[in-house]
TORVEXMI-783162 format. One record per atom (N, C-alpha, C): residue in one letter; y, z, x. Coordinates in steps of 0.05 Angstrom, whole numbers, plus 5000, padded with zeros to 4 digits. Atoms other than C-alpha are relative to their C-alpha. Example, Ala and Ser with C-alpha at 12.3 -4.5 7.8 and 13.67 -1.06 7.14 Angstrom:
BEGIN
A497650005018
A491051565246
A502450005018
S497649994984
S497951435273
S502250144985
REM end
This chain:
BEGIN
M501750225009
M690277172642
M500649934972
R499250065027
R694176972582
R501449734998
F498750265001
F697176302602
F498449815018
T501350194983
T694275662630
T501649975026
P498550044975
P696075482703
P502449824997
V497750175003
V700574922679
V502350154987
V497949845013
V704375382632
V501250205019
R498949804981
R704875902686
R501949885020
R498250134981
R707875412735
R502649944987
L497550055014
L712975202683
L501650264996
A498749745004
A714475932668
A501350105025
T498949924974
T715576062742
T502649855006
V497650154994
V720575502748
V502350104982
V497949905018
V724275742686
V501050275009
A499249744990
A724176452713
A501949985024
A498350034977
A727076222778
A502949914993
L497450095008
L732775862743
L501650224986
L498649795015
L734276452698
L500850235019
T499449774983
T733976982752
T501949935022
A498150074979
A738176582800
A502850114994
A497449905008
A744276792761
A500250304998
L500149715004
L741977512753
L499350165025
T501049864977
T739177672821
T502150015022
L498249984977
L743277932879
L499149805021
T500650214980
T743577342927
T501450045026
G498849934974
G747877652981
G498150165016
P501849834984
P744878053039
P499350264986
A500949775015
A740678593007
A498750205019
R501249804983
R738579253038
R497050034992
A502949975005
A731079363045
A499650254983
D500649775017
D728079832994
D498750225017
G501249774987
G726280533018
G501350055027
P498849934974
P727580843086
P499949775020
E499950184978
E729680413144
E500250165026
P501750244998
P726980253193
P497250054988
I502749995011
I720080093165
I498150065023
R501949924978
R714680433207
R497649824999
V502350184997
V709379943232
V497650175006
Q502549854997
Q702380233224
Q498749955027
P501250044973
P698780353291
P497349884999
G502750125001
G692080093266
G497950215006
G502249834993
G685280383278
G498650134977
G501349885023
G683680623207
G500049824976
E500150165025
E682680393136
E502849914992
D497650115012
D688079943108
D502550025017
H497749974983
H692580013168
H501249725006
V498550254998
V696279363155
V502850064989
T497249965009
T703879383149
T500949754985
V499150225016
V706478953093
V503050014997
L497150025004
L713678733094
L500549814977
M499650165024
M715278503024
M502649845001
G497650165000
G720177933015
G502250134984
G498049875017
G723778312960
G501450235013
A498849774986
A725078893008
A501749925024
A498550094977
A728378453061
A503049974995
R497250105001
R735678363076
R499849705000
R500350295002
R736877633059
R502749874997
A497550165001
A742077093063
A500649914971
D499150115025
D746076813005
D498249784991
G501550235011
G742176342959
G497050064997
I502849935003
I735476712962
I499850194976
G500349845023
G733177002896
G497250104996
V502649885006
V727377402867
V499049904973
V501150095025
V722977082814
V499150244984
G500949795018
G721977542755
G501250275005
A498849754993
A726578082782
A500750164975
G499349825021
G727078672735
G498449964974
E501550055024
E722378362684
E497550174999
G502249814996
G716678812709
G497549954983
P500149844975
P711879052726
P499149845025
K501050164977
K709378472770
K502149935020
N498350104979
N712478302836
N499149725008
F500750274994
F712677552846
F500749925028
W499350094973
W716277232905
W502949925001
L497350104996
L722877002935
L500049694998
Y499750294999
Y725376292926
Y502749945014
G497550094988
G730875902962
G500149995030
L500050034970
L728675883035
L499949705006
T499750294997
T731175183047
T500849915028
G499150084973
G733675193119
G500650255017
P499549774982
P735575623180
P502150204990
S498049815010
S741475923143
S498950184978
R501349845021
R736776213091
R497950185013
W501749834983
W733876793131
W499250264985
L500849745009
L730177443117
L499950195024
E500149814978
E730678073160
E498950274991
W501049725004
W726978743164
W500550165025
S499849814978
S728679333207
S497450155002
I502649884996
I722179603237
I500150205023
S500349814979
S720080173281
S497149995010
V502650034988
V714280103330
V499650225021
A500549774981
A711180703367
A499449905028
Q500850104974
Q708480283424
Q500149705000
A499850294998
A710079573446
A497249875001
G502550134999
G704479073437
G499949754983
E500450245015
E701678443407
E499150064971
Y500749965028
Y701178403331
Y499249744987
H500950235016
H697277933287
H501949984976
V498250055022
V701977623235
V498849814980
S500850175021
S700177333168
S502349984980
A497850055019
A705677013125
A498949884975
L500850105026
L704376913051
L502349844988
L497850175009
L708576323029
L499049744989
A500650265011
A708775652994
A502249805009
G498150204991
G712075053028
G498649745002
Q501250264996
Q710974323039
Q498250005025
K501850034977
K705374123087
K501749925025
G498650064975
G707974123159
G502750145003
R497449864999
R713974583144
R499950215023
A499949834977
A715974973207
A501850244995
F498449755003
F718475703208
F500050155026
R499849844976
R720576183262
R500450294994
L499849715002
L719576933267
L500850105027
T499049904974
T723577293321
T500150304999
S499949714997
S723378003347
S500550085029
G499549904973
G726678303408
G499749805022
G500250204979
G726877653445
G497449834998
D502450155002
D719777433428
D500249834974
T499850195022
T718676843381
T497249914992
L502550115010
L712976613337
L500749774981
D499650235017
D713075913308
D497549964982
L502150045019
L708975803245
L500449744985
T499950265013
T707275143211
T498049994977
T501950025023
T704175033142
T498149775005
E502050214996
E697674643145
E499449854974
R500550125026
R697574473071
R502350074982
G498049935019
G702074463011
G499250234982
G500649795018
G702575032962
G499750275015
F500349744988
F701375772973
F497750025019
D502149974981
D697375963034
D500850235019
R499449824978
R696876453092
R500449845025
V499450134975
V700076213156
V500050225022
E500549784983
E697976623216
E500649945029
G499450024972
G699776753289
G500250285012
T499749744986
T701277313340
T502750025013
I497349954988
I707877613363
I500050275014
R499749754986
R709778163411
R502350164989
L497949835011
L713778733381
L500850215020
P499249804980
P717979183426
P499850294989
K500149725008
K717579943425
K502850084988
G497649905012
G722680303382
G500949834976
T499050145023
T727180013328
T501049735007
S499150284995
S728279263324
S500249864973
T499750165024
T729678713274
T498149765001
L501650245004
L724578193250
L501649814983
R498550205015
R727877553227
R498249764995
F501750225008
F724376993189
F501749794987
A498550215012
A727276313171
A498749735005
P500950274995
P725475573164
P501549905025
Q498850114976
Q726875183228
Q501849774995
A498350235007
A730174593193
A500449994970
D499550035028
D733274423127
D497849834986
G502050145014
G728474183074
G499750114972
D500549915027
D725474323006
D499650304999
N500349715004
N724875022977
N497350105010
T502549854994
T719775513005
T500150264985
D500349745013
D717276092964
D498750195020
F501049804980
F715876733004
F499250254986
K501049755012
K711677332985
K500250245020
A500149774982
A710677783047
A499149925028
L501150014973
L709277863120
L498150245004
E501949784993
E703178263143
E499850025030
L500249954971
L702878583212
L497650185005
F502349834993
F696678863245
F499750005031
P500249994971
P695879103318
P497749825010
A502050204990
A692178553356
A497650145012
D502349874987
D687979053395
D498250154980
H501749895021
H685279333329
H499049794981
Y500650215019
Y684578663295
Y497049934999
A502950064999
A677378543318
A498450214984
A501349795015
A675179213290
A500549974970
Y499450055028
Y678679053225
Y498349784989
Q501750225009
Q674978393220
Q497150084998
R502849915003
R668378743232
R499650164974
R500149865025
R669879193173
R500049814976
V500050215020
V671478583131
V497349874998
D502750145000
D664978243152
D497950184988
A501949825010
A661078873136
A500350034969
F499549995029
F664278913067
F498849764986
R501150245012
R662478193051
R497049985003
A502950004996
A655578263080
A498550174980
A501249825020
A654178833032
A499749854973
G500050145025
G655778362974
G498349745001
A501450264996
A651677773002
A497649974982
P502450045017
P645177912963
P500949934971
T499150055028
T648977932896
T501349724999
R498650264999
R653277332916
R498049774999
E502050215000
E646976922929
E498849964972
K501050025028
K644277082859
K502149874982
F497850125016
F651076912830
F500249705004
S499850294993
S651176242866
S497749854987
K502350145011
K644176062843
K500149984969
A499850025030
A645976212770
A501449754992
G498750265005
G650575602773
G502350034980
Y497949975020
Y654375782710
Y499450254983
G500349785018
G655676362663
G502149994978
L498149995022
L659576562602
L501850255004
M498049794998
M665876992600
M501150064972
F499149935026
F668377382540
F502450205002
Q497749825003
Q675377672530
Q499950114971
F500749905027
F672378022470
F500050305000
G499949714999
G673978732453
G501350124975
P498849865023
P677179242405
P502649884991
W497550145007
W683478812404
W499549774981
G500750245015
G679678272365
G500250034970
Y499850015029
Y679578062292
Y497649824990
P501950195012
P674577732245
P501549734995
E498750265005
E675777002228
E502250024979
H498049945021
H679377242166
H499750304993
G500149725007
G681277952148
G501350185020
S498649804984
S683678592180
S498550085025
Q501149924975
Q682478862249
Q498350264996
P501649765001
P676879372256
P501150225017
S499249784982
S678080062286
S498349985025
L501550004975
L675680192356
L497150084996
E502749915004
E669580572332
E498449794983
E501350205016
E668080032280
E499249765018
F500650224982
F668379502334
F497550065016
A502249934982
A663679862381
A497450034984
S502449955015
S658680062327
S499049754986
G500850245017
G658679392290
G499049765016
F500850234983
F656678952349
F496949995003
D502950044998
D649478672349
D499449905028
V500450074971
V647578682423
V497749805003
K502350184997
K640778332415
K500749724991
R499250275010
R643777762374
R501849875021
F498250114979
F649177672427
F498349905024
A501650084977
A643977662483
A498349754995
D501550245008
D639877152445
D501749755003
M498150224998
M645976702441
M500549925029
V499450054972
V647576772515
V497549875013
Q502450114988
Q640376632534
Q499549724992
S500550275010
S640076012491
S501749795015
T498250184986
T645775702532
T499149945028
G500950034972
G642075782598
G501850135020
A498149874982
A647776202626
A498550215017
G501349814982
G645676612687
G501450275002
Y498549744999
Y650977152680
Y502050014977
V497949965020
V656077442632
V502250175013
T497749844993
T663077692648
T501350114975
W499249875024
W665278192596
W502750155005
S497449874996
S672378472587
S499950294992
M499849715006
M672779222594
M502750064986
T497349995013
T680279172576
T501149725002
W498650264998
W684678572561
W502650024984
W497550025015
W689778472505
W501250284995
T499249725001
T690079222495
T498250175018
Y501549824983
Y687779792538
Y498350184983
Q501949865016
Q681880002495
Q497249945010
L502650034988
L674880112521
L497850044979
A502249985018
A668679982479
A497850165014
A501849824984
A665480552519
A501450275003
P498749744994
P666681292532
P501150005029
S499049964973
S670881482593
S501550265002
T498649744997
T672582192612
T502549965018
A497750054983
A677281902665
A502449914984
V497850105017
V681481522614
V501050224982
D499249785017
D681382112566
D501650215014
A498649804984
A683682582621
A502949925006
V497450104994
V689582142639
V501850024975
L498450005025
L691882102566
L500150274986
G500149745015
G689882792542
G498849964973
N501350055025
N686182472484
N497949785003
G502150214998
G680382002468
G500549774982
D499250215019
D684181502425
D499449725011
R500350274989
R682980922473
R497149955010
T502850034992
T675481022485
T498250044976
A501949995023
A669480942439
A497750195006
A502349824997
A663681422427
A497649855010
R502350164992
R658480872434
R500749855026
D499650154975
D657580572503
D499049714995
L500750285006
L657479852478
L499749845026
V500150144974
V658879592548
V497350055014
G502549934987
G652879962576
G497649884985
D502150125016
D648479712518
D499749705006
V500050294993
V650478992532
V498949955027
A501050034973
A649279072606
A497050045002
T502849954999
T642379372595
T498349784988
E501550225013
E640078832547
E500049755016
L499850254984
L642578262590
L498250025025
K501649964976
K639378552653
K497049994995
S502850015007
S632778622617
S499049714997
R500750295003
R632977862607
R500649855026
G499550144974
G634777712680
G502749875001
I497350115000
I642077562664
I501950205013
Q498249824985
Q647277852712
Q502350084982
F497849895017
F653078262685
F502450085018
Y497549944986
Y660278292709
Y502150104980
L497849905016
L666478642683
L502749905009
Y497250074996
Y673578392677
Y501750254993
Y498349765005
Y678978932681
Y502949935002
H497150045001
H686278882660
H501350275004
T498849744993
T691079412686
T501250154977
G499149865024
G693679572617
G502950034995
Q497249985005
Q701079452621
Q500949904973
D499550095027
D700779092554
D502949914996
S497250085001
S707478762568
S500749844975
H499550165024
H706578312507
H500650184976
L499449815021
L707178942465
L502750145005
G497649864992
G713379172502
G499450195023
L500649844977
L713179462572
L500650304996
N499849715003
N712180222573
N499950094970
S500249925029
S710980202497
S497450144994
T502549875006
T703980472504
T499650255017
D500549754986
D701581162525
D498649955027
W501550054975
W696880872577
W501949925023
W498350104978
W702180502617
W502150215007
R498149794993
R707181062612
R498750215018
A501449814984
A701981512643
A499649925029
Q500350104973
Q701781072705
Q502550065017
S497549954985
S708981262725
S500749785019
F499650234983
F709780562751
F503049975006
P497150014992
P716380472790
P501449754989
D498550235011
D721580022757
D500849815022
E498950184978
E723979752825
E497849825012
F502150164987
F717179462842
F500349704995
S499950295006
S718378792807
S502249875017
T497950124984
T724678692849
T499550015030
T500249964971
T723078982917
T497250025010
G502849954991
G715579102918
G499750285010
G500149724991
G717179832932
G499750194977
G500349795019
G716780492897
G497350145002
D502449834998
D711481032889
D498049924978
R502150085019
R705080762857
R497550175004
Q502449834995
Q700481332877
Q498650084975
T501249925025
T699381542805
T498349764989
F501550235009
F697280832786
F497449975015
F502550044984
F692280772844
F498150244996
R501849775004
R689581482833
R498549974974
N501450045026
N688181342760
N498149775001
W501750244998
W685280662776
W497350085014
K502549924986
K680280962826
K498350184983
S501549815017
S678381502777
S498549854978
V501250155022
V676981012720
V497849815011
I501950204990
I673580462761
I497650145013
G502249854988
G669580972801
G498150114980
E501749885021
E666981312738
E498349784987
L501550215013
L664980662705
L497949885019
G501950114981
G661780382768
G497650185005
A502249824995
A657681002780
A498250014975
R501649995025
R655381012707
R498149754998
Y501550255005
Y653080282705
Y498249925024
G501750034977
G650180272775
G499149715005
D501050274994
D645679662788
D500249824976
R499650175023
R646979412717
R502649845003
L497450134997
L653979212739
L500049865027
D500250164975
D653978642790
D502749945013
G497550054987
G661378562801
G502450054981
W497549955014
W668678662781
W501949765004
F497750194999
F674178152765
F502550164992
F497649855005
F680778522772
F502449814996
D497750175006
D686578162738
D502650135010
D497349904993
D693978232755
D500350105029
G499749934971
G693778232831
G502950045007
L497249964994
L701378192829
L501050284994
I499449725004
I701378912805
I498850175023
Y501349854979
Y696579142860
Y501449975027
Y499250064973
Y699378802922
Y502950105005
P502049924979
P700779122971
P498550254991
A501749785009
A695079612961
A498150095022
P502149924981
P689880022999
P497449884992
F502250155011
F684779482985
F497350095011
E502549914989
E679479743032
E499050254985
E500649765015
E679680412996
E499349934971
L500650085028
L679780072927
L497249874999
G502650134999
G673779662947
G497750194999
K502149805000
K669680282960
K499750134972
A500249895028
A671480562891
A498749804982
A501250205017
A669579902859
A497049975003
R502950024995
R662679942890
R498550264995
A501349755007
A661180642866
A497549944983
G502450045015
G653980642842
G498549755007
N501350254992
N652379962872
N501449885025
P498750094976
P653979812945
P500149695004
N500150294998
N652379072934
N501749864979
R498450115022
R657278972877
R502249815012
L498050194991
L662078372883
L502750094989
V497349925007
V669678472879
V501849755003
S498150224999
S675277982863
S502650084987
Y497449945011
Y682778032851
Y501549744993
N498650245008
N686977522813
N502749995013
T497550034986
T692777252854
T501949814986
A498350195015
A695576762802
A500849765017
G499650244984
G694876182850
G501250055028
M498949934974
M697776552910
M497750045020
P502149954981
P693976682975
P498550264994
R501549765003
R688477202975
R501650245010
F498449764993
F691677892976
F498650195019
T501649834982
T686078213016
T497549865008
E502650104991
E679978043057
E497850174989
F502049825011
F676378623024
F499349934972
Q501050105025
Q673578212967
Q498049785006
D502250184995
D667877732958
D500449724989
M499950265013
M669777162912
M502849944989
A497550085011
A675676762888
A500050064970
F499849945029
F678176972819
F499849744984
G500350275011
G679076232802
G501049964972
E499050035028
E683176302738
E501049714996
G499150275006
G684075612707
G498949795018
C501350184981
C680075302764
C501949865019
G498450164982
G685474832791
G498349805014
S501650194985
S683074342843
S497750145015
A502349884987
A676174472873
A500650045030
P499549954971
P676874802942
P497749895017
K502150094981
K673074563003
K498350245007
T501949794994
T666774973014
T497949915020
D502350064984
D661075023062
D497549984982
A502550035016
A653774953041
A499350244984
N500549755015
N653775673016
N502150064979
G497949965020
G659775582970
G502350175009
I497849844990
I664575953016
I502349825006
V497650164996
V671675683016
V500749995029
T499550044972
T673375393084
T502949975007
E497250024994
E680875303078
E501750064975
G498249955022
G686875473035
G500250294992
P499349725008
P688976092995
P497650184998
D502449835004
D681776332982
D498049985023
K501850034977
K678976203052
K498350245004
G501949784994
G672776613067
G498650124976
M501149895025
M671176772994
M498249804986
F501850175015
F665776512949
F501649864978
A498450165018
A668475952905
A499050024971
Q500549965029
Q668176202833
Q502349884984
C498050125017
C671875852777
C499650084971
M500249935029
M673476092706
M502149844985
F498250165016
F676675682651
F499350044970
T500449965029
T677475672575
T498649764987
L501450205016
L672575292532
L501749914976
E498450055024
E677475342474
E503050025007
D497150024997
D684975402463
D501350275008
D498949754991
D685776132485
D497750155015
W502049844986
W682176662526
W498450174981
G501449835019
G680477102467
G501550014973
V498849965026
V681877282395
V501550275000
W498349764998
W687677772390
W501950034977
H498349965024
H691177662323
H498549904975
A501350075025
A689377572250
A500049704994
D500350285009
D686976902223
D500349805023
Q499850174976
Q686576612293
Q497849794999
T501950224999
T683275932297
T498849975028
I501250064974
I678575722353
I499549705001
T500250294997
T679175002376
T498649935026
T501650064977
T673774752423
T501149755014
R498650224986
R676674302477
R498249835018
Y501850154982
Y670574062516
Y497649904985
S502650095010
S664573642500
S497850105019
G502349924983
G657673802527
G499949845025
Q500150174976
Q658073212575
Q502250095020
S497949904982
S664673472603
S499150255014
L500949754988
L661774162614
L497849955020
A502250064982
A655473872646
A501149895026
A498950124976
A659673462694
A501350215017
M498749784985
M663674082714
M497950185013
V502049834989
V657374492724
V498749865024
R501250154978
R654273952767
R501750005025
R498250004977
R660473922811
R500050285013
A500149734989
A660274682819
A497550045016
R502549974987
R652974672837
R500049855027
A499950174976
A654174112888
A501550155022
G498549854980
G659174562923
G499050285005
G501249744995
G654675172920
G501550234986
S498349795013
S659675542874
S499050054972
A500849925028
A659375842804
A502349934981
L498150085020
L662875632740
L499850194976
S500049815022
S664876152688
S501549884976
I498950135024
I665975862618
I500950214980
N499049795018
N670476312576
N499749914971
M500750075028
M668276322503
M501350214982
M498849835019
M672176612445
M498050084978
M501749915022
M668877022390
M501750164980
W498949825020
W671177322324
W498350254997
Y501649765006
Y669078022306
Y498249934976
P501249814981
P663478232301
P498449875022
G501450144979
G661277722354
G499249724991
T500650265011
T661677052319
T501549785015
P498650224986
P663076432362
P500549774981
A499550245016
A665775772335
A497649825002
P502350184999
P660175292315
P500449775019
A499550234982
A663474722354
A499650095030
S500449914973
S663375152417
S497050045006
L502949974996
L655975322408
L498749725004
K501150274997
K654474582399
K500749885028
A499250114973
A658374402463
A498250135021
L501749874980
L654274912502
L497149914998
A502750115003
A647774662472
A499849725012
D500050274989
D649673942489
D500250015031
M499849974971
M651574172560
M497250065011
K502649924990
K644774502569
K498149765000
A501750245002
A641273872545
A500749795021
A499150194980
A645473432590
A499150085028
L500849904974
L643873872650
L497049965005
E502950044997
E636473762637
E499449715005
Q500350294994
Q637573012646
Q500449955030
P499650064971
P637572672715
P502850045009
E497349964989
E643372852759
E501449735005
P498550254994
P648872322768
P499549935029
V500250104972
V648371892830
V502350125017
G497749894985
G655172162850
G502649934987
M497350045010
M662472192836
M501349775014
R498450214988
R666871582847
R502950074992
N497249935006
N674371732853
N501449774986
D498550205015
D679571352813
D500949775018
D499250224982
D681270932875
D497649855011
D502450144990
D674070692885
D500349704996
P499650295002
P673969942899
P498449874978
D501550125022
D668769822844
D501450034973
L498449985024
L673870032792
L502149785000
V498250235002
V677869432769
V502150064979
Y497749945018
Y684769572739
Y501549744993
E498550235009
E688269032698
E502550104985
G497549925012
G695669132681
G501750165019
S498049864985
S701169592704
S499250295006
W501149744993
W697070182731
W501550115025
E498849864977
E700070692780
E498250235008
R501649774990
R696971242823
R501950245004
A498649744995
A699171972825
A498250165018
S501749854982
S696472332886
S501450275007
G498949744992
G697473032916
G500650184977
R499649835024
R696873362847
R498650275003
A501349754994
A694874032877
A500450194977
G499949815021
G693174542824
G499749884972
A500250135026
A692674032767
A497150004990
G502849995008
G685074072768
G498649735002
D501250264998
D683773332783
D497850005022
Y501950054978
Y677873092824
Y501649875023
L498650094976
L680672992894
L503149994996
E497149965004
E687673162866
E501649754996
D498550245006
D689572472842
D498949874974
V500850165023
V689272012781
V501349735002
T498750265004
T690771292764
T500749974970
Y499149985028
Y694771202700
Y501649754992
T498450215011
T698170702655
T501350104974
R498649955025
R703270752599
R499849774980
T499850255015
T702170052573
T497449954983
D502350075017
D697669892513
D499049725008
G501250254992
G692769332529
G499050005029
D501049984972
D691769532602
D497150104999
S502949945000
S684469602620
S499050095028
V501449934976
V679869902672
V497049964995
S502850055004
S672669692682
S498450065026
M501749964977
M666769832728
M497249904994
T502750095002
T660169492738
T498350175018
F501649814985
F654669962760
F497049954994
T502950015004
T647170012767
T499050284994
G500949745007
G643970592731
G499350024970
T500849965028
T642170902664
T502250154984
G497949855014
G648671262647
G502650015016
V497549984986
V655971362663
V501950194984
D497849845012
D661671862650
D502649905012
V497350064990
V668971642655
V501750254994
L498649755003
L673272252668
L503049965004
G497150014997
G680772362661
G501250244986
P498749785013
P685772892641
P501049924972
V498850045027
V687972962568
V502650174999
D497449875003
D695273132556
D501549884977
G499050135024
G697473002485
G497849834988
Q502050185013
Q693972412452
Q499349775018
V501050234984
V689771882487
V498349834982
L501550195016
L687271272449
L499049775017
A501050234984
A682670742480
A497549894986
D502550135008
D677370242460
D498150005023
V502049994979
V670870272498
V498149774995
Y501950225000
Y666669662514
Y497750065019
L502449974983
L659569702542
L498649735001
D501250264995
D656769062571
D501249794981
G498550205015
G662168672534
G500150054970
T500149945028
T660868982466
T501750254994
L498549775008
L665869432431
L498250214988
V501849795010
V662170092422
V501550234986
G498649785014
G667770532395
G502850045011
R497349924990
R674770812403
R500050305002
F499749724998
F675971502429
F502950084995
D497449885006
D681771932406
D499950295010
Q499949744988
Q682672522452
Q502850114998
S497349885001
S688473002440
S499850305004
G499949714996
G690573702456
G501850075024
P498449924977
P694074112510
P498749905026
Y501050114974
Y693273922583
Y497350125007
Q502649924991
Q686073942606
Q498949795020
P501050194980
P683373622670
P497049934997
Q502850084997
Q676773252681
Q498550014974
V501450035026
V675073122608
V498449745001
V501650245002
V669472622596
V501149834977
L498850185020
L673372072560
L497949844986
Y502350145011
Y666971682550
Y497650055017
G502549964986
G659771822568
G497749894985
V502450115012
V653171492555
V497650055018
R502549954985
R645871632575
R497849824989
D502550135009
D638971312569
D500449704996
L499850305000
L641270592581
L497649895014
P502150134984
P635970102604
P500849985029
R499250004972
R635670162679
R500749725009
G499150264991
G639569592710
G503049995003
S497150044997
S646669312716
S501450024973
H498449975024
H651869512664
H502950005007
T497150004996
T659369452655
T501250174978
V498549845019
V663769972622
V503049935003
E497250074999
E670969812603
E501550164980
L498249855018
L676670232573
L502649844998
V497550155005
V682769892541
V501950194985
K498149825012
K688870312525
K501049894973
R499150095026
R690770272451
R502350174989
G497949835010
G695770852442
G500350255016
G499549754985
G698471512465
G501949945023
P498150044978
P703371622522
P498749905025
Y501350084974
Y698271542579
Y497149964995
L502950004995
L691271332596
L499750065029
Q500249924973
Q689371692659
Q497050015008
I502750024990
I683071562700
I499850185025
D500349814977
D680772112748
D497549935017
A502450054985
A673571942767
A497949884982
V502350115015
V666971622746
V497550135011
N502649894993
N660171962747
N497949804993
L502150195005
L654171492753
L497350144999
V502749895003
V647071672730
V498049785008
S501950204990
S641371322766
S498049924979
REM end
């Protein structure tokens, strides 16, 4: 959680181009012993994962991020039938197997999986990463599974195939349902909260100016009651606090961490995390923890004692293989200890870096994560990929992206996070947290923008986590506090009549406007915008009500004059890094009746219109 989704997508493309020349693209032998034994099912985590990186593969298929470690990303280059993947497998008894393919291709792209004469055809139902599922019969003994696109076309990214015996699949689903049912009471409270605050704030931080405090100074110098007062003033229903982030340092004691390292250098004497949890819970505010695995790759992989102690296999980033038992054993020890200590004070976990976990014994990890509270929520970050396990409760939602389709209870009904509660986290400012000296904090949202986002989350029954930066010893930026205060005030006003998309017939565009649709992951309302490059082009809307918000993405500088009922009321100058669904102009408390709002482009590369919110 150190880059925006847009930057991450660009980084992925660059990584693919760079690794194409470095990665073995001829047929590659699968990692580890062959054939791969297919699990018989019937117990915890008995799903067989065939990683793309471990497959024999045709020329032209590469591995994104190979050797850069420690994360395992995906394969790229599956463009046609000649770009195949193969795994040698061993099956104890012939039978039907449920198949789930984790991949990203164009909507309607067809693939074929073959084994011992049986064939399974799979077709993507949507663009981008998703799980595509079906059933195939596997023969007894050793055989070869082959996967390839059925026709030439655009690139497909491929992560893994999952196999599960069909006759055990119903029992597996019952265990998944039981896991999620246990979290339902907490999930209901989380949903009703509507929005909360998130803090990547910890011993890695700095004051606005000056030197970094020691771990003990950080823990002892934090005013818990003052912090809780601030949170309560915003109306937030929950807080997500970072147990670890930029560095693997805990503002709390941990015998598990100390035992792994043989010292107490990375843990504090004061249980600041527990003190924060206790104070917030006394005020009816839920408490969640974010946990980073601690590889600290920005400091140099394996440069820290914590990550060296995990004995993480170098080959994992390339093949998805290698022995990770030490990593998982230490993880369960640390998470189990903290969970048992905090008990009912800890409502849930957000586990970052799912690309380090997968494939994992997720059912087993879920039990460890719920130590001390069987109703605790669990989530793993997939960096925009399909959910890595069904044994979790809510979408991680980093950077939000486009709003998923949900039912009345906020449960995602399709796509990568299907079946999970729709939670979304995003940065209020220009970074997730303070991690270096003299770091500035630039607030990127207005109160009206935040209120519009909260309303949309509430309408879908989901929750919105607003990440807020703080300098040591817990000082937020004044502009951020004002934005949250303005948001709270706006939310106390009447709800908008409803969202109107940029293609609504009541919106009148004059000039050379164009539409961009299918912008999956950009964060737009309904994944489209209408835009112009030409100064003097205008857009107007006549409406009946007492207020209006005009929303659009900001990417660079945007200049426009605003007219209300024919009168020039001002010029907005929005600038900054890419941010979707910004309120370009908003007004409230107009005399009830008919009004016209008009925006005229005056400068900047683009004026982009995403949606309009009307207030009755």
